[in-house]
C-alpha positions as CSV (number, residue, x, y, z in Angstrom):
1,X,0.3,-0.1,-0.2
2,X,1.1,3.4,-1.0
3,X,1.8,5.5,2.1
4,X,0.3,9.1,2.2
5,X,2.8,12.0,2.1
6,X,2.9,13.8,5.5
7,X,3.5,17.8,5.0
8,X,6.4,18.5,7.3
9,X,5.6,20.5,10.5
10,X,8.0,22.8,12.0
11,X,6.7,23.3,15.6
12,X,10.0,23.8,17.6
13,X,11.1,27.3,15.3
14,X,10.1,29.4,18.4
15,X,11.5,27.2,21.5
16,X,14.9,28.6,21.9
17,X,17.2,29.2,24.9
18,X,20.5,31.0,24.9
19,X,23.0,28.3,26.2
20,X,23.7,25.2,24.2
21,X,24.1,22.8,27.3
22,X,21.7,19.7,27.0
23,X,20.8,19.5,24.0
24,X,17.3,18.1,23.2
25,X,16.1,16.4,19.6
26,X,12.7,18.2,18.6
27,X,10.8,16.3,15.9
28,X,8.9,17.1,13.3
29,X,6.9,15.1,10.6
30,X,8.0,14.8,6.9
31,X,6.7,12.5,4.7
32,X,5.4,10.2,7.6
33,X,8.9,9.6,9.3
34,X,10.7,11.7,12.1
35,X,13.3,13.5,10.9
36,X,15.0,15.8,13.8
37,X,16.7,19.5,14.2
38,X,18.9,20.3,17.3
39,X,18.0,23.1,19.4
40,X,19.1,24.1,22.7
41,X,17.1,22.5,25.3
42,X,14.1,25.2,26.5
43,X,13.1,25.4,29.9
44,X,10.9,22.7,32.0
45,X,7.9,24.0,31.5
46,X,8.4,24.2,27.8
47,X,10.0,21.0,27.4
48,X,6.9,19.2,28.5
49,X,4.9,21.6,26.3
50,X,7.4,20.8,23.6
51,X,7.1,17.0,24.1
52,X,3.6,17.1,24.1
53,X,3.4,18.9,20.8
54,X,6.3,16.5,19.0
55,X,4.0,13.4,20.3
56,X,0.9,14.8,19.3
57,X,2.3,14.8,15.8
58,X,3.4,11.0,16.0
59,X,0.1,10.3,17.1
60,X,-1.8,12.3,14.3
61,X,0.7,10.8,11.8
62,X,-0.1,7.3,12.7
63,X,-3.6,7.5,12.2
64,X,-3.1,6.7,8.7
65,X,0.4,5.0,9.3
66,X,2.4,2.5,10.7
67,X,2.9,3.6,14.7
68,X,5.9,5.9,14.4
69,X,9.1,4.3,16.9
70,X,11.5,6.1,16.2
71,X,13.4,9.6,16.2
72,X,17.3,9.9,14.8
73,X,17.7,6.7,16.1
74,X,16.2,6.2,19.2
75,X,13.0,5.8,20.7
76,X,10.5,8.6,20.5
77,X,11.1,11.0,23.1
78,X,14.4,9.7,24.1
79,X,16.1,12.9,24.1
80,X,13.3,14.2,26.4
81,X,13.9,10.9,29.4
82,X,16.2,11.8,32.2
83,X,20.2,11.0,31.8
84,X,20.3,10.3,35.3
85,X,18.6,9.1,38.3
86,X,18.7,12.3,39.8
87,X,16.8,13.5,36.5
88,X,13.7,12.4,38.1
89,X,11.6,14.2,40.2
90,X,12.8,13.4,43.9
91,X,10.7,14.0,47.3
92,X,12.3,14.0,51.1
93,X,15.5,12.2,49.2
94,X,13.3,9.7,47.5
95,X,12.9,9.3,44.0
96,X,9.5,9.9,43.1
97,X,8.2,9.9,39.5
98,X,5.0,9.4,37.7
99,X,4.5,6.6,35.6
100,X,1.6,7.5,33.9
101,X,3.5,10.4,32.4
102,X,5.2,8.9,29.2
103,X,8.4,10.7,29.4
104,X,8.8,9.9,33.1
105,X,8.3,5.8,32.1
106,X,10.2,6.0,29.1
107,X,13.0,7.4,31.8
108,X,12.5,4.0,33.5
109,X,14.0,2.3,30.4
110,X,17.1,4.9,29.4
111,X,17.7,4.4,32.9
112,X,17.7,0.8,33.3
113,X,19.8,0.4,29.7
114,X,22.4,2.4,30.6
115,X,22.6,0.6,33.9
116,X,23.2,-2.6,32.6
117,X,25.1,-2.0,29.5
118,X,28.2,-2.9,31.1
119,X,26.9,-5.8,32.1
120,X,26.2,-7.0,28.3
121,X,29.5,-7.3,26.8
122,X,28.0,-11.2,25.7
123,X,25.3,-9.1,23.5
124,X,28.0,-8.4,21.3
125,X,30.0,-5.2,20.4
126,X,27.5,-3.0,18.8
127,X,25.8,-0.2,21.4
128,X,22.7,-1.5,20.9
129,X,22.3,-5.1,21.5
130,X,21.1,-4.6,25.1
131,X,18.0,-6.7,24.7
132,X,16.0,-4.0,27.2
133,X,15.7,-2.0,24.1
134,X,12.9,-3.9,23.0
135,X,10.9,-2.4,25.6
136,X,11.1,1.2,24.9
137,X,10.4,0.4,21.8
138,X,7.7,-1.4,22.5
139,X,6.0,1.1,24.6
140,X,6.3,3.8,21.7
141,X,4.3,2.0,19.8
142,X,1.5,1.6,22.5
143,X,2.0,5.2,22.3
144,X,2.2,6.6,19.0
145,X,-0.7,4.3,17.8
146,X,-3.4,5.4,20.9
147,X,-3.1,2.5,22.7
148,X,-2.0,4.4,26.2
149,X,-5.3,6.6,25.6
150,X,-8.1,6.4,27.8
151,X,-10.2,3.5,25.9
152,X,-13.5,4.4,27.5
153,X,-13.9,8.1,26.7
154,X,-14.3,9.7,29.7
155,X,-11.1,11.5,29.7
156,X,-9.0,13.0,27.7
157,X,-6.2,10.9,28.6
158,X,-3.3,10.5,25.8
159,X,-5.8,11.7,23.1
160,X,-4.2,14.5,20.5
161,X,-7.2,16.5,22.1
162,X,-5.9,15.9,25.8
163,X,-2.9,15.0,27.2
164,X,-0.3,13.5,24.7
165,X,1.9,12.5,27.7
166,X,-0.5,11.4,29.7
167,X,-1.2,7.3,30.3
168,X,-4.7,6.2,31.1
169,X,-4.8,4.1,34.0
170,X,-7.6,2.5,31.9
171,X,-5.6,1.4,29.0
172,X,-5.7,-2.3,28.7
173,X,-2.0,-2.0,27.1
174,X,-0.9,1.0,29.4
175,X,-1.4,-1.3,32.7
176,X,0.0,-4.3,30.6
177,X,3.3,-2.2,30.2
178,X,2.7,-0.8,34.0
179,X,4.3,-4.9,34.9
180,X,7.4,-4.4,31.8
181,X,8.4,-1.0,33.4
182,X,7.7,0.0,36.9
183,X,8.4,-3.5,38.4
184,X,11.9,-3.7,36.5
185,X,13.2,-0.2,37.4
186,X,11.8,-0.9,41.4
187,X,14.0,-4.4,41.1
188,X,16.9,-2.5,39.6
189,X,16.9,0.0,41.8
190,X,16.8,-2.7,44.8
191,X,19.8,-4.4,43.4
192,X,21.7,-1.4,43.4
193,X,22.0,-0.7,39.6
194,X,21.0,3.1,40.3
195,X,23.9,3.6,43.1
196,X,23.6,2.4,46.4
197,X,20.7,3.1,48.8
198,X,18.2,4.7,45.9
199,X,14.5,4.2,47.0
200,X,11.7,4.6,45.0
201,X,8.1,5.6,45.4
202,X,6.1,6.2,42.2
203,X,3.2,8.3,41.8
204,X,0.0,6.7,42.3
205,X,-2.5,7.3,39.3
206,X,-5.3,9.7,41.1
207,X,-8.5,7.4,41.7
208,X,-7.3,4.5,40.9
209,X,-6.1,1.4,43.0
210,X,-4.3,-1.7,42.1
211,X,-0.9,-0.8,41.0
212,X,1.8,-1.2,43.0
213,X,4.3,1.9,43.6
214,X,7.6,0.5,46.0
215,X,9.7,-2.2,45.7
216,X,7.5,-3.6,48.9
217,X,4.4,-3.4,47.4
218,X,5.2,-4.7,44.8
219,X,6.9,-7.9,46.0
220,X,3.7,-8.3,48.5
221,X,0.9,-8.0,45.5
222,X,3.6,-9.5,42.3
223,X,6.1,-11.5,44.3
224,X,7.0,-14.2,42.0
225,X,7.4,-11.7,39.2
226,X,9.4,-9.3,41.4
227,X,11.8,-12.2,42.5
228,X,12.3,-13.3,38.4
229,X,13.7,-9.3,38.0
230,X,15.7,-9.5,40.8
231,X,17.0,-13.1,39.3
232,X,17.7,-11.4,36.4
233,X,19.5,-8.4,37.5
234,X,21.5,-10.3,40.1
235,X,22.6,-12.8,37.5
236,X,24.2,-9.8,35.3
237,X,26.6,-9.0,38.1
238,X,27.6,-12.6,38.0
239,X,27.9,-13.3,34.7
240,X,31.2,-12.0,33.8
241,X,32.5,-14.3,36.1
242,X,30.8,-17.0,34.0
243,X,33.5,-19.8,32.6
244,X,30.7,-20.4,30.2
245,X,31.9,-19.6,26.4
246,X,29.9,-16.2,25.3
247,X,27.1,-17.8,23.2
248,X,26.2,-19.9,26.1
249,X,26.8,-16.9,28.4
250,X,24.2,-14.7,26.3
251,X,21.4,-17.1,25.9
252,X,21.4,-17.8,29.8
253,X,21.7,-14.2,30.4
254,X,18.6,-14.0,27.8
255,X,16.9,-17.0,29.2
256,X,16.7,-14.8,32.8
257,X,15.7,-12.0,30.8
258,X,12.4,-13.6,29.4
259,X,11.4,-15.4,32.3
260,X,11.1,-12.1,34.0
261,X,9.5,-10.3,31.1
262,X,7.2,-13.2,30.7
263,X,6.3,-13.1,34.4
264,X,5.3,-10.0,34.0
265,X,3.0,-10.1,30.9
266,X,1.4,-13.0,32.7
267,X,0.0,-10.7,35.1
268,X,-2.4,-9.2,32.1
269,X,-4.9,-11.2,33.5
270,X,-5.0,-8.5,36.5
271,X,-5.8,-6.1,33.6
272,X,-8.8,-8.1,31.8
273,X,-11.0,-5.8,33.5
274,X,-10.1,-2.9,30.8
275,X,-10.7,-4.9,27.8
276,X,-14.5,-3.9,27.9
277,X,-14.2,-0.6,25.9
278,X,-12.2,-2.5,23.0
279,X,-13.4,-3.9,19.7
280,X,-13.4,-7.8,19.7
281,X,-10.7,-7.3,16.5
282,X,-8.6,-4.8,19.3
283,X,-8.9,-7.8,22.2
284,X,-8.7,-10.5,19.9
285,X,-5.1,-8.7,18.3
286,X,-4.2,-8.1,22.3
287,X,-4.7,-12.1,22.9
288,X,-2.5,-12.8,20.0
289,X,0.0,-10.9,20.5
290,X,0.1,-12.0,24.2
291,X,0.8,-15.6,22.6
292,X,3.4,-14.8,20.3
293,X,5.3,-13.9,23.5
294,X,5.3,-17.0,24.6
295,X,7.6,-18.0,21.2
296,X,9.9,-15.1,21.4
297,X,10.5,-15.6,24.7
298,X,11.1,-19.7,24.2
299,X,13.5,-18.6,21.6
300,X,15.1,-16.6,23.7
301,X,14.9,-13.4,21.3
302,X,17.5,-10.8,21.4
303,X,15.6,-7.6,21.4
304,X,18.2,-5.4,20.4
305,X,17.6,-2.4,19.0
306,X,17.7,-3.4,15.5
307,X,15.7,-6.4,15.8
308,X,13.1,-5.0,18.0
309,X,12.6,-2.3,14.7
310,X,12.0,-5.5,12.4
311,X,9.2,-7.1,14.6
312,X,7.8,-3.8,15.9
313,X,7.4,-1.7,12.7
314,X,4.8,-4.0,11.0
315,X,2.3,-3.8,14.1
316,X,-1.2,-2.1,13.4
317,X,-0.7,1.7,13.4
318,X,-4.2,2.1,15.4
319,X,-6.5,0.3,17.3
320,X,-8.7,-2.3,15.4
321,X,-12.2,-1.1,15.2
322,X,-15.2,-3.7,14.8
323,X,-15.6,-4.8,11.1
324,X,-11.1,-4.9,10.8
325,X,-10.4,-8.3,9.4
326,X,-6.8,-9.1,8.5
327,X,-5.6,-9.3,5.9
328,X,-8.2,-7.4,4.3
329,X,-8.3,-4.2,6.4
330,X,-7.9,-1.4,3.7
331,X,-6.1,1.6,5.8
332,X,-3.4,-0.6,6.9
333,X,-0.7,-1.6,5.4
334,X,0.5,-4.9,3.4
335,X,3.1,-5.4,6.2
336,X,0.1,-4.6,9.2
337,X,-1.8,-7.0,7.9
338,X,0.3,-9.7,7.1
339,X,1.5,-9.3,11.0
340,X,-2.5,-9.8,12.1
341,X,-2.9,-12.2,10.4
342,X,0.4,-14.4,11.7
343,X,-0.9,-13.1,15.2
344,X,-4.3,-14.9,14.6
345,X,-3.4,-18.2,12.7
346,X,-0.6,-18.7,16.0
347,X,-3.0,-17.9,18.4
348,X,-6.1,-19.8,16.3
349,X,-3.8,-22.8,16.0
350,X,-2.6,-22.9,19.6
351,X,-6.2,-22.5,20.8
352,X,-7.4,-25.7,18.5
353,X,-4.4,-27.9,19.5
354,X,-5.4,-27.0,23.3
355,X,-2.6,-25.1,23.7
356,X,0.0,-27.7,22.2
357,X,1.6,-25.4,19.7
358,X,3.4,-23.4,22.2
359,X,3.8,-26.6,23.8
360,X,6.2,-28.1,21.1
361,X,7.5,-24.8,20.4
362,X,9.0,-24.6,24.1
363,X,10.0,-28.5,23.5
364,X,11.6,-27.6,20.7
365,X,13.7,-25.2,21.6
366,X,16.0,-27.7,23.8
367,X,19.2,-26.2,23.2
368,X,21.8,-22.8,22.2
369,X,21.4,-24.5,19.0
370,X,17.5,-25.1,18.5
371,X,17.2,-21.3,19.8
372,X,19.1,-20.0,17.2
373,X,17.0,-21.4,14.5
374,X,14.2,-20.7,16.2
375,X,15.1,-17.4,16.2
376,X,15.2,-17.4,12.6
377,X,12.2,-19.4,12.0
378,X,10.4,-16.5,13.6
379,X,12.0,-13.9,11.9
380,X,10.8,-15.7,8.4
381,X,7.7,-16.3,9.9
382,X,6.7,-12.6,10.5
383,X,8.7,-10.5,8.5
384,X,8.7,-13.4,5.1
385,X,4.7,-13.4,3.7
386,X,6.2,-16.4,1.2
387,X,6.9,-18.7,4.1
388,X,4.3,-20.8,4.4
389,X,2.6,-21.8,7.7
390,X,2.7,-25.8,7.3
391,X,6.3,-25.3,6.6
392,X,6.4,-23.8,10.0
393,X,4.6,-26.4,12.0
394,X,6.6,-29.4,9.9
395,X,9.7,-28.0,11.5
396,X,8.9,-27.2,14.4
397,X,7.9,-30.9,14.6
398,X,11.2,-32.3,13.2
399,X,12.7,-29.8,15.7
400,X,10.9,-31.6,18.8
401,X,11.8,-35.1,17.9
402,X,15.7,-34.6,17.8
403,X,15.5,-32.9,21.0
């Protein structure tokens, strides 16, 4: 499908400051793609307005196109996020960020990636091989596709006509993302990745209950998940002492990461009541999206920046509506339609086989070697329209018998 051109909009020309310290990238849209211009950093209040305006443009573009997830080689709004923990709000000596603000929550990812990079040498020599890169890119897709806004319409939270930086506590997607942002950030702080004695008290969403705000709160309500994130961060610290070959060390770290990640995603059961305001196609897509993570995690997918872009760019750039049926959704691209079709097929097959497709896949991912092959297969299945689904099934069966 040919994408419509979007006229360039310069919104930052009048936002200036005399100094050149701490530059900020202000995105604008041209031909449906984010480009950037470097300007001095505006005052804090202006920066918030600037970031909101830039995200408004991303939201507007995503109404007719694949969701924008990148800006100048980084996740959207990355340059507006906290570069160090002291940049987050502090109250009485305790970090007090607002996880229902897009920039604050995106800051969690930037800080975790920076803190864990020194322990990720086995991932490769590049600067963006850290598997945590998949999280901010996925979060950006949720935002620019409109999935973090209030689905009930009761507020303008997250809407272009309201507060574009707002993450609605009523959003199913925002709720699920809470478990893969707030929980690992609190665990990382507890394990000393942001320095000794750093304490965090998250701001709570007004009028909403059920979201933990401190490490102790999260341990009390989601103890198993927090233990898995703790194990991941502890494992990173000891990985350097491991005598394993680098590829096995890498596989072990990715295994710990995906165990924790899936633990967080399984907490989506706590968000189910928020699906009532979505269409049936969107609810089915959400279910298939969760199901696809089972395959990705079992293969120990290295969700580096580049790999994550490949898998996230074809996701639907808007919330699905009643009547949407892939692969024939007219205002979505062929790539988006293909991804929706494959996700739907994987979920349907798993349901028909009473969960045995997922079970077969997990059984097949029994070694470092088969997991490497599994990652290649997933890439073919999701990104190559000519790769037949029956080929996928036959290969899984063969791999399972060889384990």
